[in-house]
C-alpha positions in Angstrom: 22.1 15.2 0.3 18.7 13.5 0.5 18.3 9.8 1.4 15.1 8.1 0.4 14.4 4.6 1.6 12.0 2.2 -0.2 9.8 2.1 2.9 9.4 5.9 3.3 6.1 6.1 1.4 4.5 3.0 2.9 5.4 4.1 6.4 3.9 7.5 5.7 0.7 6.0 4.3 0.3 3.6 7.2 0.9 6.4 9.7 -1.7 8.6 7.9 -4.2 5.7 7.9 -3.6 5.1 11.6 -4.2 8.8 12.3 -7.4 8.7 10.3 -8.5 5.6 12.2 -8.0 7.4 15.5 -10.0 10.4 14.3 -12.7 8.1 12.9 -12.9 6.2 16.3 -13.6 9.5 18.1 -16.2 10.3 15.5 -17.8 6.9 15.9 -18.2 7.4 19.7 -20.0 10.7 19.0 -22.3 9.2 16.4 -22.9 6.1 18.5 -21.9 3.8 15.6 -19.6 0.8 16.1 -16.0 1.6 15.5 -15.4 -1.4 13.3 -18.2 -0.3 10.9 -16.8 3.2 10.6 -13.3 1.7 10.0 -14.6 -0.5 7.3 -16.3 2.5 5.7 -13.0 4.4 5.9 -11.2 1.5 4.3 -13.7 1.3 1.5 -13.5 5.1 0.8 -9.7 5.1 0.8 -9.4 1.9 -1.1 -9.8 1.0 -4.7 -13.6 1.1 -4.5 -14.0 4.9 -4.2 -10.9 7.1 -4.1 -8.3 4.5 -5.2 -5.6 5.9 -2.8 -4.8 2.4 -1.5 -4.7 -0.4 -4.1 -4.6 -3.7 -2.3 -4.8 -6.9 -4.4 -2.7 -9.3 -2.3 -5.2 -11.9 -1.2 -2.7 -14.0 0.8 -1.5 -10.9 2.7 -5.1 -9.9 3.4 -5.8 -13.3 4.8 -2.7 -13.3 7.0 -3.5 -9.8 8.3 -7.0 -10.9 9.1 -5.8 -13.9 11.0 -3.3 -11.8 13.0 -6.1 -9.2 13.7 -8.4 -12.0 14.9 -5.7 -13.3 17.2 -5.1 -9.9 18.7 -8.8 -9.2 19.2 -9.4 -12.6 20.9 -6.3 -12.2 23.0 -7.3 -8.7 24.1 -10.8 -9.9 24.9 -9.4 -12.7 27.0 -7.1 -10.3 28.9 -9.8 -7.8 29.7 -12.6 -10.2 30.7 -13.2 -10.1 34.4 -13.6 -13.5 36.2 -16.9 -12.4 37.7 -18.4 -11.6 34.3 -17.1 -14.9 33.0 -18.8 -16.8 35.9 -22.1 -15.0 35.4 -22.3 -15.0 31.6 -20.0 -17.9 30.6 -22.6 -20.7 30.6 -25.1 -18.8 28.6 -22.4 -17.7 26.1 -21.1 -21.3 25.8 -24.6 -22.6 25.1 -25.4 -19.8 22.6 -22.1 -20.2 20.7 -22.5 -24.0 20.4 -26.1 -23.7 19.3 -25.0 -21.1 16.8 -22.4 -23.4 15.3 -24.8 -26.3 15.1 -27.5 -24.1 13.5 -25.0 -22.7 11.0 -23.8 -26.2 10.1 -27.4 -27.4 9.6 -28.4 -24.5 7.4 -25.2 -24.8 5.3 -25.7 -28.6 4.9 -29.3 -28.1 4.0 -28.5 -25.5 1.4 -25.8 -27.7 -0.1 -28.3 -30.6 -0.4 -31.0 -28.5 -1.9 -29.0 -26.2 -4.1 -26.1 -28.3 -5.2 -27.6 -31.8 -4.8 -24.8 -32.9 -2.6 -25.4 -36.2 -0.9 
């Protein structure tokens, strides 16, 4: 007797994708390319853009997964930051991040005024 659950195929696909991601991470170290870039490329190749193996059209789920991934990345970064590095590089990072936000807001506001005639 064979028992097939409705989650068998998705679990297999996720497992295969995770295994491929591990292999790609090792490849990215050898090629000296950022792992995120190689993972994005793997996703594009396996997704509906090239091979069509993974068809993902749920925008809300993609947004939620992105938010969860961002939380995990920021949490891991906070846990692995050494206090000494934070003391040495913290002020410069704080200034650069705030200037970046102000510059992005200024460029966006200028583009809105010029292109869309927003007051």
